[in-house]
C-alpha positions in Angstrom: 11.5 42.3 45.7 10.6 42.9 49.3 12.1 40.1 51.6 9.4 38.2 53.4 6.7 39.1 50.9 5.5 36.2 48.7 2.3 34.7 47.5 1.0 33.7 50.9 1.3 37.2 52.4 0.0 38.8 49.2 -3.0 36.4 49.4 -3.6 37.5 53.0 -3.4 41.2 52.1 -5.8 40.8 49.1 -8.3 38.9 51.3 -8.3 41.8 53.8 -8.8 44.4 51.1 -11.7 42.5 49.4 -13.2 41.0 52.6 -16.4 43.0 52.2 -17.0 41.6 48.7 -16.2 38.1 49.9 -18.7 38.4 52.7 -21.4 39.3 50.3 -20.4 36.5 47.9 -20.4 34.0 50.8 -23.8 35.1 52.1 -25.3 34.8 48.6 -24.2 31.2 48.1 -25.0 30.2 51.6 -28.5 31.3 51.1 -28.7 29.6 47.7 -27.3 26.2 49.0 -28.9 26.4 52.4 -25.5 26.5 54.3 -26.0 27.3 57.9 -24.6 30.7 59.1 -24.3 32.4 62.5 -23.7 35.9 63.7 -20.0 36.6 64.2 -17.3 39.2 64.0 -16.6 40.2 60.4 -13.0 41.1 60.7 -11.6 44.4 59.3 -13.6 45.5 56.2 -12.3 48.2 54.0 -14.9 50.8 53.0 -13.6 52.8 50.0 -16.2 55.5 50.2 -15.3 56.4 53.8 -11.6 55.5 53.2 -11.5 53.6 56.5 -11.6 50.1 58.0 -14.7 49.1 59.8 -15.8 46.0 61.7 -19.1 44.5 62.8 -21.1 41.4 63.2 -22.2 39.5 60.0 -23.8 36.2 59.1 -21.2 33.7 58.0 -20.7 30.0 58.1 -18.4 28.6 60.9 -16.1 25.7 61.0 -13.9 24.3 63.8 -11.1 26.5 62.5 -13.2 29.7 62.7 -15.4 31.8 60.3 -15.4 30.8 56.7 -15.2 32.9 53.6 -16.0 31.5 50.2 -13.9 32.6 47.3 -15.0 32.5 43.6 -12.8 29.9 41.9 -12.5 32.2 38.9 -10.1 34.5 41.0 -8.0 31.7 42.5 -4.4 31.7 41.3 -1.5 29.5 42.4 1.3 31.8 41.1 1.6 35.6 40.9 2.2 37.3 37.6 5.3 39.1 38.8 8.1 36.7 39.7 11.6 37.6 40.9 13.3 34.7 39.2 11.6 35.4 35.9 12.7 39.0 36.2 16.3 38.1 37.0 16.6 35.4 34.3 14.8 37.3 31.5 15.7 40.9 32.1 18.6 41.4 34.5 20.8 38.5 33.6 21.2 39.5 29.9 22.4 43.0 31.1 24.8 41.5 33.6 26.2 39.1 31.0 26.7 42.0 28.6 28.6 43.9 31.3 30.9 40.9 31.9 31.5 40.5 28.2 32.2 44.2 27.7 34.8 44.1 30.5 36.2 40.8 29.4 36.0 39.5 33.0 37.0 36.1 34.3 33.5 34.8 33.7 33.9 35.1 29.9 34.6 32.0 27.9 35.2 31.8 24.2 33.6 29.4 21.8 35.6 27.8 19.0 34.6 30.6 16.6 35.7 33.2 19.2 32.1 34.2 20.3 32.2 35.3 23.9 29.7 33.7 26.3 29.0 33.6 30.1 27.8 30.4 31.8 24.6 31.1 33.8 25.7 29.1 36.8 28.9 31.2 36.9 26.8 34.3 36.7 24.6 33.3 39.6 27.7 32.6 41.7 28.9 36.1 41.2 25.5 37.7 41.3 23.3 36.0 43.9 19.6 36.1 43.2 18.3 37.1 46.6 15.7 39.8 46.7 18.0 42.5 48.2 20.7 41.6 45.7 18.2 42.0 42.8 17.3 45.4 44.2 21.0 46.4 43.9 21.2 45.2 40.4 18.0 47.0 39.5 19.3 50.3 40.9 22.2 50.0 38.5 20.0 48.8 35.6 16.6 50.6 36.0 15.7 49.9 32.4 15.4 46.2 33.2 12.5 46.8 35.6 10.8 49.2 33.3 10.9 46.6 30.4 9.7 43.9 32.8 6.8 45.9 34.0 5.8 46.9 30.5 6.0 43.3 29.3 3.7 42.1 32.1 1.3 45.0 32.4 -1.3 43.3 30.4 -0.5 39.7 31.4 -2.9 37.8 33.5 -2.8 34.2 34.8 -5.5 32.1 33.2 -8.4 30.8 35.3 -7.7 27.4 36.8 -9.6 24.8 34.9 -11.3 21.7 36.3 -8.1 19.7 35.8 -6.0 22.3 37.6 -8.4 22.4 40.5 -8.6 18.6 40.8 -4.9 18.2 40.7 -3.9 21.1 43.1 -6.7 20.8 45.6 -7.6 17.1 45.5 -11.1 17.8 44.2 -13.1 15.3 42.2 -13.9 16.4 38.6 -17.5 17.3 37.7 -19.8 14.3 37.4 -21.7 15.3 34.3 -23.8 12.1 34.3 -25.0 12.9 37.8 -25.6 16.6 36.9 -27.6 15.6 33.8 -29.5 13.0 35.8 -30.7 15.7 38.2 -32.2 17.6 35.3 -33.9 14.4 34.0 -35.3 13.7 37.4 -37.4 17.0 37.3 -40.9 16.6 35.9 -41.8 19.2 33.3 -44.3 21.7 34.5 -44.8 24.7 36.8 -44.3 22.8 40.0 -40.8 21.7 38.9 -39.7 25.1 37.7 -37.3 25.9 40.6 -35.8 22.4 40.7 -35.2 22.6 37.0 -33.7 26.1 37.2 -31.3 24.9 40.0 -30.3 21.8 38.2 -29.6 23.6 34.9 -27.5 26.1 36.8 -25.5 23.3 38.4 -24.8 21.6 35.1 -24.0 24.8 33.1 -21.8 26.1 35.8 -19.6 23.0 35.5 -20.1 22.6 31.8 -19.2 26.1 30.7 -16.4 26.7 33.2 -13.7 28.2 32.7 -15.1 30.1 29.7 -18.0 31.4 31.8 -17.7 32.1 35.5 -19.3 33.8 38.5 -22.9 32.6 38.0 -25.5 34.9 39.5 -28.9 33.5 40.1 -32.0 35.7 39.7 -29.9 38.7 38.8 -31.9 42.0 38.9 -31.7 44.5 36.1 -33.6 47.8 35.5 -33.6 48.6 39.2 -35.3 45.3 40.0 -38.1 45.6 37.5 -36.7 42.6 35.6 -34.8 39.5 36.5 -32.6 37.1 34.6 -32.6 33.4 35.7 -28.8 33.0 35.5 -26.0 35.2 34.2 -22.3 34.3 33.7 -19.3 36.5 33.2 -17.6 35.8 29.9 -13.9 35.5 30.6 -13.1 33.0 27.8 -9.5 33.2 26.4 -10.2 30.7 23.7 -13.0 28.6 22.2 -16.6 29.5 21.3 -17.2 32.2 23.9 -13.9 33.9 23.2 -14.7 34.0 19.5 -18.3 35.2 20.1 -16.9 38.0 22.3 -14.6 39.2 19.5 -17.5 39.8 17.1 -20.5 40.6 19.4 -21.1 42.3 22.7 -21.0 39.3 25.1 -19.6 40.5 28.4 -22.4 38.6 30.2 -24.2 35.5 29.0 -27.8 35.3 30.3 -29.6 32.0 30.6 -33.4 31.7 30.9 -34.8 28.3 32.0 -38.3 27.1 30.9 -39.6 23.9 32.4 -42.4 23.7 29.9 -44.3 20.7 28.7 -44.7 22.4 25.3 -42.6 24.6 23.0 -41.8 28.1 24.2 -43.3 30.8 22.0 -42.5 34.3 20.9 -43.1 35.8 24.4 -40.3 33.7 25.8 -38.0 34.8 23.0 -39.0 38.4 23.6 -38.4 38.0 27.3 -34.8 36.8 26.8 -34.0 39.4 24.0 -35.3 42.0 26.4 -32.4 41.2 28.7 -29.9 42.1 26.1 -28.1 45.4 26.0 -24.8 46.9 24.6 -23.3 46.8 28.1 -24.4 43.3 29.1 -24.3 41.7 25.7 -26.6 40.3 23.0 -25.9 36.5 23.2 -27.9 34.3 25.5 -29.1 30.7 26.1 -32.6 29.5 26.5 -32.8 26.1 28.3 -36.0 24.1 27.7 -37.1 20.5 28.3 -37.9 19.5 24.7 -39.5 20.7 21.5 -42.5 19.4 19.6 -41.2 21.3 16.6 -37.6 22.1 17.1 -37.0 23.4 13.6 -39.8 25.9 13.9 -38.4 27.3 17.1 -34.9 27.5 15.6 -36.4 29.6 12.8 -38.0 31.9 15.3 -34.6 32.4 17.0 -33.1 33.1 13.6 -35.8 35.7 12.9 -35.0 37.3 16.2 -31.3 37.5 15.2 -32.0 38.9 11.8 -34.3 41.6 13.3 -31.3 42.8 15.3 -32.7 41.7 18.7 -29.9 39.4 19.7 -28.7 35.8 19.4 -30.7 33.3 21.4 -29.2 29.8 21.5 -31.9 27.2 22.5 -30.8 24.1 24.2 -33.2 21.2 25.2 -32.4 18.2 27.4 -31.0 16.3 24.5 -28.6 19.2 23.6 -27.5 19.5 27.2 -26.9 15.8 27.3 -24.8 15.9 24.2 -22.7 18.7 25.7 -22.4 16.8 29.0 -21.3 13.6 27.3 -18.7 15.3 25.2 -17.3 17.1 28.3 -17.2 13.9 30.2 -15.2 12.2 27.4 -12.8 15.1 27.1 -12.2 16.0 30.8 -8.5 16.7 30.2 -8.7 18.4 26.8 -9.7 21.9 27.7 -9.2 23.2 24.1 -11.7 20.6 22.8 -14.2 21.3 25.6 -14.2 25.0 25.2 -14.8 24.8 21.4 -18.5 23.9 22.1 -19.1 22.7 18.6 -22.8 22.3 19.2 -23.1 26.0 20.3 -21.1 27.1 17.3 -23.3 25.1 15.0 -26.4 26.6 16.6 -25.0 30.1 16.3 -24.0 29.6 12.7 -27.7 28.7 12.0 -28.8 32.0 13.6 -26.7 34.1 11.2 -27.0 31.8 8.2 
């Protein structure tokens, strides 16, 4: 309700407050993708422990417009949750209409059956919807703001999906055929392990978004004594990963990548199940090239689940290709994409 404060300024304020986190995020992905950086002024960085702003020189990429900060697409929003027009129309206007009806003012019209009503256009003419005016109405009707805040206290804007990002920012949609082709171009074996890991991350990051976001590569756990190839934050609001989170700990979804020429064995299953915990979750994905005996490995995964050591969903190249083809064919149908029928089928086998 403050004049001059809207989404642009709120975005600037937010960027200032979280600048330190964005610098770290930018540096991580610049290193991962080999984006050149240079030493330059950081800008004001808030340090919550010292409760002060600090500045210094940091490594960041630079463009002709100046230093560049990368932002996780999972936190990008186009509209704010709180909106003055929504507040006026849904919470203040009904009270103002009741006031006019109770006083039988000139705004009141009668329907044929005698029911009083007030036209919304007439109401806005008498009660302008500028921010300062809304403040005055709120002072007279404080219960309206209390109800609006309560109704929106747990409301969040959903993550922008691929279609939203493509439409709003003129971005091309994911090319699943190209991403899958990058995996197929890697030869199985030890020498191709990193290339396979990188290409699987690229495909899954596109494939599983917006259910799973914020990929972290080589995430350290247990004070660095163990690493997870890839982890994703589970923020799904529908579909398979939302359903799985309702019934199992699944805040993070770990992914292990094995560029083997043969079938993984029990050590690989034990490695991934060892990454599970009540805090991180107990559902993960094991990406492999192919199976000599797929049914036998699925049975091992089911044994692991029945022993209470977590749910490991194995996916080979053919499974990834099936998921990629389905997503490519349903680019604009987010509900169908996020159902991940293959993953649900694989999970049902584990608990069957």
